Z-matrix of the N, CA and C atoms (Angstrom, degrees):
N
C 1 1.447
C 2 1.529 1 108.49
N 3 1.305 2 115.62 1 134.61
C 4 1.458 3 120.97 2 -178.98
C 5 1.532 4 109.86 3 -106.73
N 6 1.328 5 116.39 4 169.47
C 7 1.462 6 119.07 5 176.74
C 8 1.527 7 111.10 6 -64.23
N 9 1.317 8 116.63 7 -29.42
C 10 1.467 9 119.83 8 176.32
C 11 1.526 10 110.09 9 -64.91
N 12 1.335 11 116.62 10 -40.77
C 13 1.472 12 120.67 11 177.43
C 14 1.522 13 110.30 12 -63.60
N 15 1.317 14 115.65 13 -42.49
C 16 1.467 15 120.62 14 -178.59
C 17 1.521 16 110.47 15 -64.31
N 18 1.316 17 117.25 16 -40.96
C 19 1.467 18 119.58 17 -177.90
C 20 1.524 19 112.01 18 -67.33
N 21 1.316 20 117.77 19 -19.15
C 22 1.465 21 121.41 20 176.86
C 23 1.529 22 112.37 21 -79.46
N 24 1.347 23 116.12 22 -14.28
C 25 1.462 24 120.76 23 -179.25
C 26 1.528 25 109.47 24 -76.74
N 27 1.309 26 116.02 25 153.42
C 28 1.463 27 119.85 26 175.13
C 29 1.530 28 108.26 27 -71.66
N 30 1.316 29 115.84 28 165.18
C 31 1.468 30 120.03 29 178.77
C 32 1.530 31 109.78 30 -60.17
N 33 1.309 32 116.72 31 -42.53
C 34 1.471 33 120.31 32 179.76
C 35 1.525 34 110.81 33 -62.18
N 36 1.321 35 117.12 34 -42.81
C 37 1.465 36 120.25 35 178.77
C 38 1.533 37 111.00 36 -63.09
N 39 1.331 38 117.20 37 -39.77
C 40 1.473 39 120.26 38 178.96
C 41 1.522 40 110.85 39 -67.26
N 42 1.338 41 117.24 40 -40.77
C 43 1.464 42 119.96 41 177.51
C 44 1.527 43 110.96 42 -64.30
N 45 1.312 44 117.27 43 -41.35
C 46 1.465 45 120.96 44 178.55
C 47 1.533 46 110.63 45 -63.63
N 48 1.319 47 116.22 46 -38.29
C 49 1.461 48 120.87 47 178.10
C 50 1.518 49 110.51 48 -65.80
N 51 1.342 50 116.70 49 -43.49
C 52 1.463 51 120.03 50 177.62
C 53 1.523 52 110.89 51 -61.61
N 54 1.323 53 117.08 52 -42.73
C 55 1.462 54 120.74 53 178.36
C 56 1.526 55 110.72 54 -60.54
N 57 1.329 56 116.21 55 -42.06
C 58 1.469 57 120.01 56 179.22
C 59 1.528 58 111.00 57 -64.63
N 60 1.335 59 116.71 58 -39.95
C 61 1.469 60 120.33 59 177.96
C 62 1.523 61 111.23 60 -63.97
N 63 1.346 62 117.07 61 -47.79
C 64 1.461 63 120.23 62 179.12
C 65 1.518 64 110.24 63 -61.09
N 66 1.324 65 117.36 64 -41.98
C 67 1.461 66 120.83 65 179.61
C 68 1.522 67 110.68 66 -61.43
N 69 1.326 68 117.09 67 -41.82
C 70 1.464 69 119.54 68 -179.59
C 71 1.529 70 111.04 69 -67.27
N 72 1.339 71 116.89 70 -33.80
C 73 1.463 72 120.06 71 179.29
C 74 1.527 73 111.85 72 -70.65
N 75 1.328 74 117.67 73 -32.06
C 76 1.469 75 119.91 74 -179.22
C 77 1.522 76 111.64 75 -69.70
N 78 1.317 77 117.08 76 -18.24
C 79 1.452 78 120.59 77 -179.92
C 80 1.533 79 113.14 78 -97.82
N 81 1.325 80 116.94 79 4.16
C 82 1.465 81 121.38 80 178.15
C 83 1.524 82 109.16 81 -72.66
N 84 1.317 83 116.03 82 140.01
C 85 1.460 84 118.96 83 178.98
C 86 1.525 85 112.16 84 -86.18
N 87 1.314 86 117.43 85 -21.05
C 88 1.454 87 119.62 86 179.34
C 89 1.524 88 109.35 87 -85.55
N 90 1.313 89 114.78 88 136.33
C 91 1.455 90 120.56 89 -179.46
C 92 1.522 91 109.12 90 -94.69
N 93 1.312 92 115.38 91 134.72
C 94 1.458 93 120.44 92 177.43
C 95 1.523 94 107.24 93 -92.54
N 96 1.312 95 116.11 94 122.48
C 97 1.460 96 120.48 95 -178.18
C 98 1.518 97 110.14 96 -90.09
N 99 1.319 98 114.53 97 142.41
C 100 1.460 99 120.00 98 176.57
C 101 1.522 100 108.96 99 -70.44
N 102 1.330 101 116.94 100 147.75
C 103 1.465 102 119.08 101 177.70
C 104 1.537 103 110.17 102 -68.40
N 105 1.312 104 116.88 103 157.05
C 106 1.465 105 121.94 104 -177.34
C 107 1.522 106 111.69 105 -58.92
N 108 1.332 107 117.60 106 -37.16
C 109 1.455 108 120.06 107 -177.87
C 110 1.519 109 111.55 108 -62.45
N 111 1.329 110 117.22 109 -28.15
C 112 1.452 111 120.86 110 -179.26
C 113 1.529 112 110.04 111 -65.32
N 114 1.307 113 116.16 112 -42.38
C 115 1.462 114 120.75 113 177.12
C 116 1.521 115 110.93 114 -62.33
N 117 1.338 116 116.24 115 -39.61
C 118 1.468 117 120.85 116 178.83
C 119 1.532 118 110.93 117 -62.14
N 120 1.332 119 116.76 118 -44.50
C 121 1.469 120 120.97 119 -179.82
C 122 1.528 121 110.32 120 -63.22
N 123 1.332 122 116.68 121 -44.21
C 124 1.464 123 119.79 122 179.88
C 125 1.530 124 111.12 123 -63.87
N 126 1.319 125 116.88 124 -40.71
C 127 1.466 126 120.77 125 178.18
C 128 1.522 127 111.22 126 -62.07
N 129 1.333 128 116.63 127 -43.62
C 130 1.470 129 120.66 128 178.39
C 131 1.525 130 110.62 129 -61.53
N 132 1.316 131 116.99 130 -42.24
C 133 1.464 132 120.37 131 -178.93
C 134 1.528 133 111.03 132 -67.01
N 135 1.340 134 116.65 133 -41.30
C 136 1.468 135 120.15 134 178.24
C 137 1.521 136 110.49 135 -62.65
N 138 1.318 137 116.67 136 -40.07
C 139 1.463 138 120.84 137 179.27
C 140 1.524 139 110.93 138 -64.30
N 141 1.323 140 117.74 139 -41.28
C 142 1.465 141 121.20 140 177.80
C 143 1.527 142 111.11 141 -62.35
N 144 1.316 143 117.06 142 -40.07
C 145 1.464 144 120.79 143 177.83
C 146 1.526 145 109.09 144 -65.80
N 147 1.323 146 116.36 145 -44.29
C 148 1.461 147 121.39 146 -178.19
C 149 1.528 148 112.00 147 -62.01
N 150 1.334 149 117.55 148 -41.72
C 151 1.463 150 119.51 149 -176.41
C 152 1.526 151 113.34 150 -91.78
N 153 1.340 152 116.61 151 2.26
C 154 1.458 153 121.02 152 174.14
C 155 1.518 154 115.39 153 82.79
N 156 1.328 155 117.86 154 11.29
C 157 1.468 156 119.40 155 -179.08
C 158 1.529 157 113.46 156 -97.43
N 159 1.326 158 116.79 157 2.06
C 160 1.467 159 120.20 158 179.05
C 161 1.526 160 109.47 159 -75.66
N 162 1.316 161 115.77 160 145.47
C 163 1.457 162 120.58 161 174.72
C 164 1.524 163 108.49 162 -119.81
N 165 1.307 164 114.94 163 147.24
C 166 1.449 165 120.54 164 -177.00
C 167 1.519 166 109.51 165 -129.47
N 168 1.329 167 116.18 166 152.86
C 169 1.456 168 121.53 167 173.79
C 170 1.526 169 108.21 168 -127.59
N 171 1.309 170 115.44 169 158.48
C 172 1.460 171 120.29 170 178.86
C 173 1.535 172 109.53 171 -76.49
N 174 1.309 173 115.07 172 165.41
C 175 1.450 174 120.76 173 177.09
C 176 1.529 175 110.29 174 -63.21
N 177 1.329 176 116.89 175 -37.36
C 178 1.465 177 120.56 176 178.25
C 179 1.524 178 110.94 177 -63.40
N 180 1.350 179 116.76 178 -41.02
C 181 1.468 180 120.29 179 177.78
C 182 1.535 181 110.41 180 -63.11
N 183 1.318 182 115.83 181 -41.54
C 184 1.462 183 120.16 182 178.89
C 185 1.524 184 110.78 183 -62.31
N 186 1.314 185 116.65 184 -45.10
C 187 1.465 186 120.61 185 179.92
C 188 1.515 187 112.10 186 -62.72
N 189 1.330 188 117.28 187 -32.96
C 190 1.464 189 119.86 188 -177.96
C 191 1.523 190 111.85 189 -75.47
N 192 1.317 191 118.21 190 -12.05
C 193 1.469 192 121.22 191 179.83
C 194 1.520 193 112.60 192 -80.92
N 195 1.294 194 118.70 193 -4.75
C 196 1.467 195 122.01 194 -177.77
C 197 1.466 196 112.07 195 -65.20
């Protein structure tokens, strides 16, 4: 299946396909490990929150940045 095939599907069909994919992944016995850099980013963000230097924006502000 190509992205062109997927774009021909209705929104409902694409959502159903995504649900089926997620469901199949939840039943996998192999665990996918996060890359090391992901842990580094999370640690940096936690540290910023802890020391008060983190900044946050509202969901509306985020949406307006599109």
